[in-house]
LUMPABA-310572 format. One line per 2 residues: their letters; for each residue y, x, z of N, C-alpha, C, O. Coordinates in steps of 0.1 Angstrom, whole numbers, plus 5000, padded with zeros to 4 digits. Atoms other than C-alpha are relative to their C-alpha. Layout:
residues N
A	Y/X/Z/Y/X/Z/Y/X/Z/Y/X/Z  ...
***
This chain:
residues 369
MP	5005/4993/4988/4944/5245/4757/5008/4995/5010/5020/4998/5008  4990/5005/4984/4961/5229/4792/5003/5013/5005/4995/5023/5005
IA	4990/4992/4992/4985/5249/4809/4990/4996/5014/4986/4985/5018  5001/5001/4984/4974/5260/4845/5011/5003/5004/5020/5008/4998
IK	4987/5001/4991/4999/5258/4872/4992/5000/5014/4983/4992/5017  5008/4999/4987/4988/5271/4909/5012/4991/5006/5024/4989/5005
EN	4995/5012/4988/4992/5246/4935/5007/5006/5008/5002/5016/5014  4995/4997/4993/5023/5250/4954/5009/5013/4989/5021/5016/4991
SP	4993/4992/5013/5035/5273/4925/5018/4997/5002/5021/4988/5010  4985/5004/5002/5077/5273/4919/4999/4991/4986/5008/4982/4985
QH	5002/5008/5013/5067/5257/4884/4993/4988/5007/5000/4978/5006  5004/5012/4995/5044/5231/4905/5008/4989/5007/5008/4976/5006
WV	4988/5005/4989/5075/5225/4931/5007/4992/4988/5006/4980/4986  4995/5006/5012/5095/5220/4899/4996/4982/4992/5001/4971/4992
AR	5004/5016/4997/5075/5193/4889/5001/4992/5006/5006/4982/5001  5003/5008/4991/5069/5177/4918/5015/4992/5000/5016/4980/5000
TA	4984/5006/4995/5112/5173/4923/5003/4996/4984/5014/4989/4983  4995/5006/5011/5114/5164/4885/4993/4983/4998/5000/4973/4993
GV	5007/5012/4994/5090/5134/4894/5009/4991/5007/5015/4981/5004  4992/5010/4988/5105/5123/4923/5016/4996/4993/5021/4984/4996
AA	4988/5004/4999/5140/5124/4909/5000/4990/4988/5008/4982/4986  4999/5011/5011/5128/5106/4878/4999/4983/5007/5005/4973/5004
IV	4999/5015/4993/5118/5077/4901/5009/4995/5008/5012/4983/5010  4988/5009/4993/5146/5075/4923/5013/4998/4988/5023/4991/4989
GV	4987/5002/5013/5169/5077/4890/4996/4985/4999/5005/4978/5003  5009/5010/5008/5147/5047/4877/5004/4990/5008/5009/4980/5003
FY	4991/5011/4991/5156/5026/4910/5015/4995/5005/5020/4984/5008  4984/4998/5003/5192/5042/4911/5005/4989/4989/5014/4981/4992
YL	4995/5006/5011/5196/5024/4877/4999/4992/4996/5006/4987/4987  5007/5018/4998/5176/4991/4882/5013/4995/5012/5020/4984/5009
YL	4988/5003/4989/5204/4989/4915/5013/4998/4992/5019/4987/4992  4983/5002/5008/5238/4994/4891/4998/4991/4985/5007/4989/4977
TA	4997/5009/5012/5226/4972/4863/4987/4990/4998/4983/4985/4987  5010/5013/5000/5198/4947/4872/5007/4983/5003/5019/4981/5005
KP	4993/5013/4997/5206/4910/4878/4995/4998/5013/4984/5004/5015  5007/5007/4987/5200/4894/4914/4987/5000/4998/4979/5005/5006
AT	5019/5006/5003/5166/4882/4900/4994/5007/4996/4982/5004/4995  5009/4992/5005/5157/4910/4887/4998/5013/5013/4988/5020/5014
LE	5005/4993/4984/5160/4929/4922/4995/4991/5009/4993/4995/5020  5005/5008/4985/5146/4897/4942/4988/5003/4991/4980/5009/4998
SI	5017/4996/5003/5113/4902/4918/4996/5014/5003/4984/5017/5004  5008/4990/4995/5110/4937/4927/4996/5003/5013/4987/5010/5017
TE	5000/5004/4983/5115/4929/4964/4987/4990/4999/4980/4992/5009  5011/5005/5001/5085/4906/4954/4990/5010/4999/4983/5013/5009
AT	5011/4986/5008/5064/4935/4936/5000/5007/5014/4991/5005/5021  5004/4992/4984/5074/4960/4970/4989/4995/5010/4979/5003/5013
II	5004/5007/4988/5060/4933/4997/4986/5003/4995/4980/5010/5003  5013/4997/5005/5026/4933/4975/4996/5016/4999/4984/5019/5001
AI	5002/4986/4994/5031/4972/4975/4997/5009/5010/4992/5020/5011  5007/4999/4986/5029/4974/5006/4991/4998/5007/4985/5006/5014
AA	5018/5010/4994/5001/4953/5016/4987/5006/4996/4977/5007/5002  5009/4997/5004/4983/4971/4990/4997/5016/5006/4986/5021/5008
VA	4998/4988/4993/4992/5005/5005/4990/5004/5012/4984/5014/5014  5004/4999/4988/4980/4994/5040/4981/4997/4993/4973/5005/4998
LN	5012/5004/5002/4945/4982/5025/4996/5011/4993/4985/5011/4988  5006/4988/5005/4941/5014/5010/4996/5010/5009/4987/5018/5007
LL	5003/4985/4992/4941/5038/5038/4985/4992/5006/4978/4999/5012  5009/5008/4988/4914/5010/5055/4985/5002/4988/4974/5008/4990
LG	5009/5000/5012/4894/5006/5019/4997/5013/4992/4987/5019/4991  5003/4991/5011/4902/5032/4996/4995/5018/5008/4990/5028/5002
YN	5004/4982/4996/4898/5065/5023/4994/4996/5012/4991/5006/5019  5009/5003/4992/4880/5046/5047/4989/4991/5000/4982/4989/5010
GQ	5009/5005/5001/4857/5027/5035/4994/4984/5001/4983/4978/4998  5001/5012/4990/4858/4997/5050/5007/4989/4994/5019/4989/4993
IS	4996/5013/5008/4861/4962/5029/5012/4992/5012/5010/4992/5025  4994/5014/4993/4888/4935/5042/5007/4993/4992/5016/4998/4985
IG	4994/5005/5011/4897/4904/5022/5007/4990/5009/5006/4978/5008  4994/5008/4985/4917/4893/5056/5017/5006/4999/5027/5002/5006
HS	4984/4991/5000/4950/4915/5050/5011/4989/5001/5021/4990/5008  4986/5006/4997/4971/4884/5044/4998/4992/5009/5007/4983/5008
AF	4995/5005/4989/4965/4869/5075/5003/5011/5008/5007/5008/5019  4990/4992/4992/4979/4900/5089/5014/4999/5001/5021/4999/5012
AG	4990/5002/5005/5008/4897/5066/5004/4987/5005/5016/4988/5007  4996/5009/4998/5010/4860/5076/5002/4999/5013/5011/4992/5015
LA	4998/5001/4988/5008/4864/5112/5015/5009/5006/5023/5005/5014  4983/4993/4997/5040/4890/5113/5009/4991/4993/5016/4985/5001
SF	4990/5013/5004/5061/4867/5093/5005/4991/5007/5017/4989/5010  4992/5007/4994/5058/4839/5109/5003/5000/5015/5008/4991/5022
AT	4998/4996/4984/5058/4856/5143/5015/5005/4999/5022/5004/5009  4989/4994/5003/5090/4872/5126/5007/4988/5002/5016/4989/5011
GY	4994/5009/5005/5103/4838/5115/5002/4994/5017/5013/4992/5023  4996/5010/4989/5099/4820/5146/5006/5010/5015/5011/5004/5024
TV	4990/4998/4991/5113/4845/5172/5015/5004/4997/5023/5004/5006  4988/5001/5002/5144/4851/5151/5003/4984/4998/5011/4979/5006
SL	4997/5014/5005/5147/4815/5138/5002/4994/5012/5013/4989/5012  4999/5004/4987/5144/4803/5173/4999/5006/5013/4998/4999/5023
RD	5000/4992/4992/5143/4823/5195/5011/5006/5003/5016/5007/5014  4989/4994/4996/5172/4842/5186/4995/5017/5000/5004/5026/4999
WD	5006/4982/5000/5157/4879/5186/5008/5007/4994/5017/5001/4990  4992/4988/5010/5173/4907/5168/4990/5001/4987/4981/5009/4991
PY	5006/4997/5010/5155/4908/5136/4992/5014/4994/4984/5012/4985  5006/4988/5000/5144/4947/5136/4993/5000/5013/4982/5005/5013
LA	5007/5001/4987/5135/4940/5172/4983/4995/4997/4972/4999/5002  5011/5004/5000/5111/4915/5155/4989/5008/4993/4977/5008/4995
LI	5009/4992/5007/5099/4937/5130/4988/5013/5009/4976/5015/5006  5009/4993/4992/5086/4962/5158/4988/4993/5007/4976/4997/5006
IS	5008/5010/4992/5071/4932/5180/4987/5000/4989/4975/5002/4991  5013/5005/5007/5052/4922/5149/4993/5010/4990/4986/5004/4981
VV	5006/4994/5004/5040/4953/5135/4989/5006/5011/4977/5009/5009  5012/5000/4988/5025/4960/5172/4990/4989/5003/4979/4992/5003
LC	5009/5010/5003/5009/4929/5173/4988/5001/4990/4976/4999/4991  5010/5002/5018/4992/4931/5139/4991/5019/5003/4983/5025/4996
FV	5008/4989/4994/4981/4963/5155/4989/5000/5006/4978/5000/5001  5008/5014/4988/4966/4947/5185/4987/4993/4997/4977/4992/5003
IG	5008/5010/5007/4950/4924/5163/4990/5010/4988/4978/5014/4990  5007/4988/5004/4940/4948/5139/4987/5005/5005/4976/5000/5002
FL	5009/4993/4990/4920/4970/5163/4991/4992/5004/4980/4995/5002  5013/5007/4996/4902/4940/5178/4994/4996/4986/4982/4997/4984
VG	5012/5004/5010/4892/4927/5144/4990/5010/4998/4978/5007/4996  5005/4985/5005/4881/4966/5137/4983/5003/5012/4973/5010/5012
LP	5015/4997/4989/4855/4963/5167/4990/4996/4994/4980/5004/4995  5014/5006/5009/4830/4942/5145/4993/5012/4991/4982/5015/4989
AL	4999/4988/5012/4835/4969/5122/4988/5013/5002/4983/5018/4993  5004/4991/4993/4816/4993/5145/4981/4997/4997/4973/5006/4998
RL	5012/5006/5001/4783/4973/5138/4994/4996/4981/4984/4996/4975  4999/5008/5016/4792/4958/5101/5001/5007/4993/5009/5015/4998
KG	4999/4994/5014/4791/4974/5070/5004/4991/4988/5002/4979/4989  5000/5006/5018/4800/4962/5031/5000/4987/5003/5009/4982/5008
PY	4997/5017/5003/4793/4925/5027/5004/4995/5016/5010/4984/5017  5008/5006/4990/4786/4919/5062/5015/5000/5007/5020/4989/5010
LA	4980/4998/4996/4828/4931/5074/5002/4993/4991/5010/4984/4996  4989/5004/5004/4839/4916/5045/4998/4985/4997/5005/4980/4988
LV	5003/5012/4994/4826/4882/5056/5010/4998/5010/5020/4991/5010  4991/5002/4990/4841/4886/5086/5013/5001/5000/5019/4996/5010
TL	4990/5001/5006/4872/4893/5071/5005/4991/4992/5017/4990/4990  5000/5009/5012/4870/4869/5047/5003/4984/5009/5012/4976/5008
AI	5000/5017/4986/4864/4837/5077/5019/5005/5005/5028/4998/5000  4988/4999/4994/4899/4852/5096/5010/4994/4986/5017/4985/4988
AF	4993/5003/5013/4915/4849/5057/5000/4987/4998/5009/4983/4991  5002/5012/5001/4903/4814/5057/5007/4989/5009/5011/4978/5006
VW	4996/5009/4985/4913/4803/5093/5015/4995/5000/5022/4986/5003  4982/5000/4996/4946/4818/5090/5012/4983/4998/5019/4978/5006
PT	4993/5008/5004/4963/4788/5069/4997/4987/5009/5006/4978/5008  5000/5011/4990/4949/4762/5096/5005/5004/5012/5010/4995/5019
VA	4991/4995/4992/4961/4783/5121/5016/4998/5003/5023/4995/5013  4988/5000/5002/4995/4786/5107/5001/4984/5002/5010/4982/5010
AL	4995/5009/5002/4996/4750/5102/4997/4990/5013/5002/4979/5013  4999/5001/4989/4987/4743/5137/5012/5001/5010/5017/4993/5017
FL	4985/4992/4996/5015/4762/5147/5010/4997/4999/5019/4998/5007  4987/5007/5010/5038/4748/5126/5008/4985/5009/5019/4981/5013
DK	4998/5012/4991/5030/4713/5145/5005/5000/5018/5013/4993/5024  4995/5001/4988/5033/4722/5178/5012/5007/5006/5017/5004/5017
AV	4990/4992/4997/5060/4750/5177/5016/4996/4989/5027/5001/4990  4990/4998/5006/5081/4739/5153/5001/4982/4997/4992/4973/4996
ED	4999/5015/5001/5098/4705/5147/4995/4995/4986/4985/4987/4985  5006/5003/5019/5094/4702/5106/4985/5011/5001/4979/5019/5008
TK	5014/4990/5007/5065/4715/5085/4999/5014/4995/4990/5020/4991  4995/4989/5008/5085/4744/5074/5003/5008/5014/5006/5003/5024
LA	4990/4991/4992/5096/4776/5093/5011/5009/4991/5009/5014/4980  4988/4993/5003/5128/4791/5087/4995/5015/4996/4986/5021/5003
GL	5000/4982/5000/5128/4829/5073/5012/5008/5008/5018/5002/5017  4992/4995/4993/5152/4854/5086/5014/5000/4995/5022/5007/5001
RL	4986/5003/5009/5184/4844/5059/5003/5019/5004/5013/5020/5012  4991/4987/4994/5192/4887/5067/5008/5003/4990/5006/5002/4978
DA	4990/4993/5004/5221/4900/5061/5005/5012/5000/5009/5014/5012  4999/4988/4996/5231/4934/5057/5014/5005/5008/5025/5001/5006
PT	4993/4996/4991/5249/4952/5080/5016/5004/4997/5020/5011/4988  4983/4997/5007/5288/4954/5079/5003/5013/4998/5013/5016/4991
WT	4998/4985/5007/5284/4992/5074/5001/5001/4992/5010/5009/4989  5002/4997/5015/5272/4989/5038/5009/4994/4989/5009/4996/4977
GL	4988/5007/5012/5304/4968/5025/4994/4993/4995/4999/4989/4985  5006/5014/5007/5278/4942/5016/5004/4988/5006/5003/4988/5019
RG	4996/5014/4997/5290/4907/5019/4981/4991/5000/4970/4996/4999  5012/5007/4996/5264/4876/5025/4998/4988/4990/4992/4978/4993
NR	5004/5004/5012/5263/4863/4992/4984/5003/4994/4975/5010/4998  5013/4996/5005/5233/4861/4969/4998/5010/4993/4986/5013/4990
ED	5005/4987/5007/5239/4894/4950/4997/5011/5009/4988/5019/5008  5000/4994/4988/5247/4911/4981/4987/5003/5006/4982/5014/5006
RA	5010/5001/4991/5218/4902/5001/4990/5003/4991/4983/5011/4997  5010/4993/5006/5193/4907/4970/5001/5014/4999/4990/5019/4998
VY	4992/4985/5000/5212/4945/4968/4991/5002/5012/4979/5004/5011  5004/4995/4987/5204/4951/5005/4983/4998/5001/4976/5008/5002
LY	5013/5000/5001/5166/4934/5004/4991/5009/4992/4979/5011/4994  5007/4993/5009/5160/4958/4972/4997/5016/5006/4988/5024/5003
WL	5002/4986/4999/5169/4989/4991/4990/4998/5011/4981/5007/5011  5003/4999/4987/5154/4977/5025/4985/5001/4996/4978/5009/5003
GL	5015/4999/5005/5118/4970/5004/4997/5012/4999/4986/5015/5004  5005/4988/5007/5119/5005/4990/5000/5007/5012/4989/5012/5011
VL	4999/4992/4989/5125/5024/5026/4987/4993/5005/4978/5001/5007  5009/5001/4993/5100/5004/5039/4988/5003/4994/4979/5007/5001
LL	5011/4992/5003/5073/5012/5011/5000/5014/5005/4991/5019/5011  4999/4984/5001/5084/5046/5011/4991/5003/5014/4981/5009/5014
IA	5005/5001/4984/5077/5043/5055/4988/5000/4998/4981/5009/5003  5015/5005/5002/5044/5028/5042/4991/5012/4995/4980/5014/4999
YI	5006/4994/5005/5037/5055/5022/5000/5014/5003/4991/5021/4999  5000/4992/4991/5048/5082/5041/4989/5005/5013/4987/5016/5017
VV	5003/5002/4989/5026/5071/5071/4984/5000/4994/4977/5003/5004  5013/4997/5011/4991/5071/5046/4998/5009/4997/4988/5015/5000
RN	5005/4985/4994/5000/5105/5034/4995/5007/5008/4985/5013/5007  5001/4993/4987/5004/5120/5064/4985/4999/5006/4979/5010/5008
LR	5013/5001/4994/4972/5107/5078/4990/5006/4989/4981/5015/4991  5009/4989/5008/4956/5118/5045/4999/5011/5005/4990/5014/5012
KS	4999/4988/4998/4965/5150/5048/4995/5004/5013/4990/5015/5011  5001/4992/4992/4959/5157/5081/4983/5000/5004/4975/4997/4995
RI	5016/4992/4996/4923/5167/5103/4999/4981/4998/4990/4978/4990  5005/5009/5000/4926/5125/5108/4997/4996/4986/4986/4990/4988
GR	4999/5003/5010/4925/5119/5074/4989/5005/4990/4985/4999/4980  5016/4992/5004/4896/5141/5064/4985/4989/5009/4974/4985/5004
SL	5010/5004/4987/4875/5124/5095/5002/4985/4988/4992/4983/4980  5001/5013/5009/4884/5089/5073/4987/5003/4993/4975/5001/4995
VA	5011/4998/5010/4868/5103/5044/4988/5003/5002/4980/5000/4993  5009/4993/4995/4843/5119/5061/4990/4988/5005/4978/4989/5003
VR	5002/5010/4994/4836/5087/5077/4991/4990/4986/4979/4986/4987  5002/5009/5015/4834/5066/5039/4987/5007/4995/4976/5001/4995
DN	5009/4992/5009/4813/5091/5022/4982/4998/5005/4972/4996/4998  5011/4995/4998/4785/5097/5048/5003/4999/5017/5006/5010/5023
ET	5002/5000/4991/4784/5082/5084/4994/5010/5007/5002/5017/5013  5007/4993/4994/4759/5101/5099/5002/5013/5002/5001/5020/5012
AA	4995/4983/4999/4770/5136/5087/5011/5002/5007/5012/5012/5015  4987/5000/4991/4806/5125/5100/4992/5002/5017/4995/5011/5025
AV	4998/4996/4985/4792/5122/5134/4994/5011/5003/4996/5015/5014  5003/4991/4998/4775/5147/5133/5005/5014/5001/5001/5025/5006
MG	4992/4989/4996/4800/5170/5130/5013/4998/5007/5023/5004/5005  4994/5002/4990/4817/5155/5155/5008/4990/5002/5014/4989/5013
VN	4989/5007/5003/4838/5125/5142/4998/4992/5006/4987/4987/5005  4999/5017/4988/4844/5095/5167/4998/4992/4992/5006/4995/4983
LR	5003/5009/5013/4831/5069/5142/5008/4987/5011/5020/4985/5009  4992/5007/4992/4843/5043/5170/5015/4998/5001/5021/4987/5001
LT	4987/4994/4996/4876/5057/5176/5006/4998/4982/5014/4989/4978  4994/5000/5017/4883/5063/5133/5002/4991/4999/5014/4988/5000
KT	4997/5015/5004/4873/5027/5124/5011/4992/5008/5020/4984/5004  4990/5014/4990/4891/5008/5150/5014/5005/4999/5023/4998/5001
IT	4983/4997/5000/4923/5028/5148/5003/4999/4984/5013/4994/4980  4994/5000/5016/4925/5029/5111/5000/4985/4997/5007/4981/4988
FG	5000/5012/5002/4919/4993/5110/5018/4995/5009/5026/4987/5005  4990/5008/4996/4946/4987/5134/5013/5001/4996/5022/4992/4997
IS	4991/4993/5009/4971/5010/5113/5002/4992/4993/5013/4987/4994  5004/5004/5010/4960/4993/5083/5011/4982/5001/5021/4977/4997
AA	4993/5014/4996/4967/4957/5098/5016/5002/5003/5024/4995/4997  4986/4999/4999/5004/4970/5111/5007/5003/4987/5019/4999/4985
LA	4992/4998/5011/5012/4980/5078/5001/4988/4990/5011/4986/4984  4997/5013/5003/5005/4947/5063/5008/4992/5005/5016/4985/4999
GM	4988/5007/4993/5025/4933/5093/5014/5001/4992/5020/4991/4988  4992/4996/5011/5052/4954/5071/5008/4990/4995/5019/4985/4997
AG	5001/5010/5010/5048/4933/5044/5005/4986/5004/5015/4981/4999  4993/5011/4998/5051/4901/5061/5015/5002/5009/5023/4993/5007
WL	4983/5003/4993/5085/4907/5082/5007/5001/4984/5015/4992/4981  4992/5004/5009/5097/4914/5047/5000/4992/4991/5009/4992/4982
FA	5002/5013/5005/5083/4883/5031/5015/4992/5009/5025/4987/5004  4994/5010/4987/5100/4866/5063/5012/5003/4997/5019/4993/4997
AK	4989/4995/5003/5131/4887/5054/5004/4993/4987/5016/4989/4987  4997/5008/5012/5133/4870/5020/4999/4990/4995/5003/4985/4984
SS	5002/5019/5004/5120/4834/5023/5014/4996/5009/5021/5001/5017  4988/5008/4994/5144/4808/5032/4991/4990/5011/4995/4989/5023
TM	5010/5006/4993/5114/4787/5045/4990/5008/4999/4991/5018/4992  5010/5000/5002/5079/4793/5050/4986/4991/5008/4985/4986/5019
FE	5004/5011/4998/5050/4773/5048/4987/5005/5005/4986/5017/5005  5015/4995/4998/5010/4776/5059/4992/5002/4987/4980/5005/4986
TD	5010/4994/5015/5002/4782/5021/5005/5009/4999/5007/5012/4987  4994/4989/5010/5019/4810/5018/4995/5014/4999/4998/5022/4990
FL	5016/4993/4998/4988/4834/5030/4985/4995/4997/4976/4997/5005  5011/5004/5002/4961/4820/5016/4993/5013/4995/5000/5024/4992
IL	5009/4993/5000/4930/4838/5010/5002/5011/4984/4999/5023/4982  4997/4992/5011/4945/4843/4972/5008/5012/5004/5005/5021/4996
QS	4989/4989/4998/4972/4870/4986/4990/5010/4997/4988/5016/4987  5007/4992/5001/4944/4890/5000/4992/5005/4985/4988/5016/4984
II	5004/4993/5009/4930/4892/4964/5006/5004/4992/5000/5013/4985  4991/4995/5009/4959/4899/4946/5001/5016/5010/4999/5027/5004
YL	5000/4985/4989/4962/4929/4977/4985/5009/4992/4983/5020/4987  5016/4993/5006/4927/4938/4964/5000/5005/4984/4998/5016/4979
LA	4996/4994/5017/4934/4942/4927/5017/5006/4999/5025/5010/4990  4985/4991/5004/4966/4957/4928/4997/5015/5008/5005/5023/5012
LF	5004/4993/4991/4950/4980/4946/4988/5010/4991/4988/5023/4989  5008/4994/5012/4924/4988/4922/5007/5000/4985/5004/5008/4975
LG	4994/4993/5020/4944/4985/4887/5009/5007/5005/5016/5010/4995  4993/4986/4997/4966/5011/4907/4989/5013/5002/4995/5023/4999
GA	5009/4993/4994/4937/5033/4918/4999/5001/5014/5009/5004/5020  5003/4995/4987/4919/5035/4951/5002/5010/5005/5006/5019/4997
AT	5002/4983/4996/4917/5066/4974/5011/5007/4989/5008/5017/4984  4991/4990/5007/4950/5078/4953/5011/4993/5008/5011/4981/5010
LT	4987/4995/4991/4984/5083/4975/5009/4982/4990/5013/4971/4993  4990/5009/5007/5004/5063/4945/4992/4990/4996/4998/4979/4999
GP	5005/5005/5004/4976/5044/4931/5008/4982/5004/5015/4975/4996  4995/5013/4997/4984/5008/4951/5018/4998/4996/5022/4987/4995
IV	4990/5000/5002/5017/5013/4944/5004/4991/4984/5008/4980/4980  4999/5003/5017/5016/5014/4906/4995/4987/4997/5000/4980/4989
GA	5009/5010/5004/4991/4988/4906/5005/4987/5005/4999/4977/5002  4996/5012/4990/5010/4963/4927/5014/4998/4989/5018/4987/4987
FA	4988/5002/5008/5042/4969/4904/4993/4993/4987/4997/4983/4981  5005/5008/5017/5020/4962/4871/4993/4986/5001/4994/4976/4995
YY	5007/5016/4995/5001/4935/4886/5012/4986/4997/5010/4976/4990  4990/5008/4996/5036/4915/4895/5003/4999/4988/5000/4989/4982
FV	4992/5004/5015/5054/4921/4863/4993/5001/4988/5000/5003/4978  5007/5000/5010/5025/4921/4839/4995/4980/5003/4993/4973/4994
NK	5003/5015/5002/5015/4882/4855/5013/4994/5000/5011/4983/4994  4991/5007/5003/5050/4871/4855/5008/5001/4984/5014/4991/4980
FV	5002/5000/5015/5054/4883/4815/4990/4984/4995/4991/4973/4990  5012/5013/5007/5023/4863/4806/5002/4986/5007/4996/4977/5000
KD	4999/5013/4995/5034/4830/4831/5012/5001/4992/5013/4990/4986  4982/5005/5008/5073/4832/4812/4995/4998/4988/4997/4986/4984
NA	4999/5004/5011/5060/4836/4777/4988/4997/4995/4988/5002/4984  5015/5003/5007/5020/4823/4770/5006/4989/4997/5004/4989/4985
GD	4999/5012/5008/5034/4790/4762/5008/5008/4989/4998/5012/4984  4997/5000/5008/5053/4803/4737/4992/5008/4988/4997/5008/4977
WT	5006/4992/5010/5027/4825/4717/4988/4991/4993/4976/4988/4996  5008/5007/5009/5017/4804/4687/4989/5006/4993/4980/5000/4987
FL	5016/4995/5010/4991/4831/4673/4987/4995/5013/4975/4998/5011  5015/5002/4992/4967/4819/4703/4996/4988/4998/5004/4979/4997
PG	5013/5011/5003/4939/4793/4696/5010/4988/5000/5022/4989/4999  4993/5015/4992/4947/4755/4706/5000/4998/5010/5009/4995/5017
PL	4995/5002/4985/4938/4752/4735/5006/5012/5008/5002/5011/5019  4996/4984/4995/4950/4783/4747/5020/4998/5002/5029/5003/5010
KS	4981/5000/5005/4989/4775/4736/5004/4989/5011/5008/4978/5008  4994/5008/4993/4997/4762/4771/5005/5012/5010/5002/5024/5009
ES	4996/4991/4988/5014/4777/4802/4990/5004/5008/4988/5016/5011  5012/5002/4988/4983/4767/4827/4993/5011/4995/4987/5017/5004
VA	5011/4989/5007/4964/4793/4803/5002/5013/5004/4995/5022/5001  4994/4984/4994/4983/4825/4820/4988/5006/5008/4983/5017/5006
PF	5008/4989/4990/4957/4833/4848/4986/5000/4990/4985/5012/4987  5006/4994/5015/4931/4833/4820/4999/5010/4995/4989/5017/4994
LL	4993/4992/5010/4950/4853/4799/5001/5013/5008/4999/5024/5003  4997/4987/4991/4957/4877/4829/4987/5004/5005/4986/5016/5007
AV	5011/4993/5002/4921/4880/4835/4993/5006/4992/4984/5014/4995  5007/4992/5009/4910/4890/4804/5011/5011/5000/5005/5020/4995
IV	4995/4990/5000/4935/4914/4805/4999/5010/5011/5003/5022/5008  5007/4992/4991/4923/4931/4837/4988/5003/4995/4984/5014/4998
IV	5015/4999/4998/4888/4927/4827/4999/5010/4989/4991/5020/4991  4996/4991/5008/4899/4944/4793/5007/5018/5009/5002/5030/5008
FV	4993/4988/4999/4920/4971/4809/4984/5009/5011/4981/5020/5009  5009/4993/4992/4888/4979/4838/4992/5004/4993/4985/5012/4999
FI	5009/4990/5009/4867/4992/4808/5008/5009/4996/5002/5019/4995  4995/4991/5005/4894/5011/4796/5005/5011/5009/5004/5022/5006
AP	4998/4990/4990/4906/5028/4828/4993/4997/5013/4999/4988/5020  5010/5008/4991/4878/5022/4855/5003/5005/5014/5000/5001/5025
FG	4995/4995/4988/4895/5044/4876/5013/4999/5008/5015/5005/5019  4991/5004/4997/4927/5029/4878/5013/5004/4990/5011/5012/4982
LV	4993/4991/5007/4960/5036/4861/5006/5015/5007/5011/5025/5003  4996/4981/4997/4967/5067/4880/4987/5008/4999/4989/5020/4999
GF	5014/4990/5006/4932/5081/4873/5000/5000/4982/4997/5009/4974  4999/5000/5019/4937/5070/4834/5013/5012/4999/5013/5022/4992
LK	4988/4987/5006/4975/5093/4836/4994/5009/5003/4996/5020/4997  5004/4978/4992/4958/5124/4856/4988/5005/4988/4986/5016/4984
AQ	5010/4994/5011/4931/5123/4831/5004/5002/4984/4998/5008/4975  4994/4995/5016/4954/5122/4800/5011/5012/5006/5014/5021/4997
GR	4993/4989/4999/4979/5147/4819/4990/5010/5000/4994/5018/4992  5011/4991/4999/4949/5169/4825/5000/5006/4984/4998/5018/4984
RL	5001/4996/5011/4948/5175/4791/5014/5013/4996/5011/5025/4992  4987/4989/5001/4985/5194/4787/5002/5007/5013/5009/5017/5011
FT	4999/4991/4987/4983/5209/4823/4990/4998/5010/4984/4987/5011  5011/5005/4990/4958/5213/4852/5011/5006/5017/5021/5013/5018
VA	4997/4992/4991/4967/5222/4886/4993/5006/5008/4985/5001/5015  5016/5000/4993/4947/5247/4902/5000/5006/5012/5006/5016/5015
PR	4996/4993/4985/4941/5252/4938/5001/5010/5004/4998/5020/4996  4995/4984/4999/4952/5281/4961/4989/5002/5002/4982/4993/5006
PL	5008/4992/4995/4928/5302/4967/4995/5002/5014/5002/5011/5019  5006/4999/4988/4909/5301/5001/4998/5013/5008/4990/5021/5005
RA	4997/4991/4997/4919/5324/5021/4986/5011/5009/4981/5004/5018  5010/4994/4994/4891/5350/5035/5002/4997/5015/5014/4995/5018
PA	4996/4999/4984/4887/5348/5075/5003/5017/5006/4999/5027/5000  4994/4989/4999/4904/5374/5096/4989/5010/5002/4992/5021/4999
DQ	5009/4988/4992/4873/5394/5110/4995/5008/4981/4993/5020/4979  5003/4992/5006/4863/5398/5075/5007/5005/4990/5002/5013/4982
EH	4985/4991/5003/4898/5409/5062/4998/5014/5005/4998/5025/5000  5001/4989/4988/4893/5429/5090/4992/5012/4992/4998/5021/4987
HE	5006/4994/5005/4862/5445/5077/4998/5005/4987/4990/5015/4986  4996/4996/5012/4872/5449/5041/5010/5013/5001/5010/5022/4994
LH	4987/4996/5002/4903/5463/5051/4992/5016/5009/4994/5027/5003  5010/4993/4997/4878/5488/5072/4995/5009/4991/4999/5021/4989
EH	5007/4992/5010/4859/5498/5049/5008/5011/4988/5005/5022/4984  4997/4988/5008/4882/5510/5023/5012/5010/5006/5018/5017/4998
TP	4988/4992/4995/4907/5529/5045/4990/5012/5005/4980/5013/5012  5010/4985/5002/4896/5569/5040/5002/5006/5019/5012/5007/5026
VV	4996/4995/4994/4890/5582/5069/5001/5013/5007/4989/5017/5010  5000/4990/4997/4900/5613/5084/4993/5008/5013/4995/5004/5024
TA	5007/4993/4991/4880/5637/5103/5006/5014/5007/5015/5020/5001  4995/4988/4995/4886/5667/5126/4999/5014/4993/5006/5024/4995
TE	4996/4989/5011/4881/5691/5103/5003/5006/4989/5003/5018/4986  4990/5000/5008/4901/5682/5076/5012/5000/5004/5020/5002/4995
T	4987/4996/4997/4931/5682/5097/5000/5013/5005/5011/5018/5009
***
């Protein structure tokens, strides 16, 4: 029999605090013990996680399919590399400008979403992702002397005490990536818990009913697309901060597929699902790539490093059958066997409470006095 815990009770807050403390403890332990290469790998996984969180706002909560988020990340990355490397802008000013630029472009791209749904909207965003490498190559030919664009080579501020070597730079990008991921998480969480978030879910479930209830469909869809694109721009900025060079092939359609895969592996329409899915995808993929060539138990044709994508696909297919609602959904289902969180009871309306109070209050007549 699972233990029932009331929502927002002291026990519930203790469990939440313990979970947050455990996560912070893990990342702090990695900071103390991990090698620079490991910290760089975590930063790369963080880039995927930020983009997956951005996509979750659009697809998971608003029901709009996008395969073009790699283009938004690429736009922010190239804009940052160009303004910082060739125009000597401040890197953090470039972050703000890139995020605003992605919001505006995402808002404009969201306009077709007012009339398109499902696969038709997916085709529009697919076209954007398909066109982006051509635009990036043209930009490199016209604006950059070489066929590549330098990244930020972002060094830690002096107040951190970190130097400009590889080890300290990896540490700084590690913490910077986690901070940006936390910002993206807080933005999506606050939107989801607000009235806007309820409007998003209403639009996803039934547009007609949402419109009848007073939800502004045009504003909700376009603003959501813009915010999602802006968060994807944060991932692109972090990529530029980590990369010493950028090419037009850095943000192909494959990147958008990876963002989608991370989202569904972790669990769409959950706050932590995209983050869990991104880290799971990155490190499982890395493990398979690094070790597939040494697995002697595989049959003859599969004893090769090039078989890693095939093995990853098999793992994903098997996982989908085991956990169709993602890792977070699977863990929640297992956790419900141990304890459940009971929602707070709804309060009665004020007039009803007053009526009940009036019914149970004894009336004293003049004779009794």
